[in-house]
C-alpha positions as CSV (number, residue, x, y, z in Angstrom):
1,X,-17.7,-19.2,-64.4
2,X,-17.1,-20.3,-67.9
3,X,-17.2,-18.1,-71.0
4,X,-19.6,-19.1,-73.8
5,X,-20.6,-17.8,-77.2
6,X,-24.1,-18.4,-78.5
7,X,-25.2,-17.8,-82.1
8,X,-28.9,-18.1,-82.8
9,X,-31.2,-17.3,-85.7
10,X,-34.6,-15.7,-85.3
11,X,-37.4,-16.0,-87.8
12,X,-37.0,-13.1,-90.2
13,X,-40.8,-12.7,-90.7
14,X,-41.2,-11.1,-87.3
15,X,-41.1,-7.3,-86.9
16,X,-38.1,-5.6,-85.3
17,X,-39.9,-5.2,-82.0
18,X,-40.6,-8.9,-81.7
19,X,-37.0,-9.7,-82.6
20,X,-35.7,-7.3,-79.9
21,X,-38.1,-8.9,-77.4
22,X,-36.6,-12.3,-78.1
23,X,-33.1,-11.0,-77.7
24,X,-34.1,-9.4,-74.3
25,X,-35.8,-12.6,-73.2
26,X,-32.7,-14.7,-73.9
27,X,-30.5,-12.2,-72.0
28,X,-32.9,-12.3,-69.1
29,X,-32.8,-16.1,-69.2
30,X,-29.0,-16.0,-68.9
31,X,-29.2,-13.6,-66.0
32,X,-31.9,-15.7,-64.3
33,X,-29.5,-18.7,-64.4
34,X,-27.0,-16.5,-62.6
35,X,-24.9,-15.8,-65.7
36,X,-23.7,-12.5,-67.0
37,X,-24.2,-11.2,-70.5
38,X,-20.9,-9.8,-71.8
39,X,-22.0,-8.7,-75.2
40,X,-24.9,-8.9,-77.7
41,X,-24.0,-8.4,-81.4
42,X,-27.0,-8.2,-83.7
43,X,-25.8,-9.2,-87.1
44,X,-29.1,-8.6,-88.8
45,X,-30.7,-10.4,-91.7
46,X,-28.5,-12.8,-93.6
47,X,-29.1,-15.4,-96.2
48,X,-28.9,-19.1,-95.3
49,X,-26.5,-21.4,-97.0
50,X,-29.5,-23.7,-97.7
51,X,-33.2,-23.3,-97.1
52,X,-34.5,-24.1,-93.6
53,X,-38.3,-24.8,-93.4
54,X,-38.7,-23.3,-96.9
55,X,-37.1,-20.0,-95.8
56,X,-33.9,-18.5,-97.1
57,X,-33.2,-15.6,-94.6
58,X,-32.9,-15.2,-90.9
59,X,-32.0,-12.7,-88.3
60,X,-28.6,-13.6,-86.7
61,X,-27.6,-12.7,-83.1
62,X,-24.3,-13.5,-81.4
63,X,-24.2,-13.4,-77.6
64,X,-21.2,-13.8,-75.4
65,X,-21.8,-14.6,-71.8
66,X,-20.4,-16.2,-68.7
67,X,-22.3,-18.8,-66.7
68,X,-22.0,-22.0,-64.7
69,X,-21.4,-25.3,-66.6
70,X,-25.1,-26.3,-66.2
71,X,-26.6,-23.1,-67.7
72,X,-26.0,-23.8,-71.4
73,X,-28.0,-27.0,-71.4
74,X,-31.0,-25.1,-69.8
75,X,-30.7,-22.2,-72.2
76,X,-30.6,-24.5,-75.1
77,X,-33.6,-26.4,-73.8
78,X,-35.6,-23.2,-73.5
79,X,-34.6,-22.0,-76.9
80,X,-35.7,-25.2,-78.6
81,X,-39.2,-24.7,-77.1
82,X,-39.5,-21.3,-78.8
83,X,-40.8,-21.7,-82.4
84,X,-39.5,-18.2,-83.4
85,X,-35.9,-19.4,-82.9
86,X,-34.8,-21.3,-86.0
87,X,-31.4,-22.6,-84.9
88,X,-29.0,-22.1,-82.0
89,X,-25.5,-23.1,-81.2
90,X,-23.7,-22.6,-77.8
91,X,-19.9,-23.1,-77.7
92,X,-17.4,-22.8,-74.9
93,X,-14.7,-20.1,-75.5
94,X,-11.1,-20.8,-75.2
């Protein structure tokens, strides 16, 4: 199992319950792919360095998890389908 970090930005126009539901959905996806969520750090609303889709703020979440080497590609694919996720980045730790 390899350790990964994933930073993603959720559309800030959603209410807090919808944001929490997206975070839970992504954690469930990791577990579905036989990974383990180590930590979820909700950074909250932050300003972008530059406008993205005419928006200037987003809700940032940092997730650390362990999974097989094939899992990040599938997680990334599923996140790209969701319109409520503005950006995502998955990196291998260490």
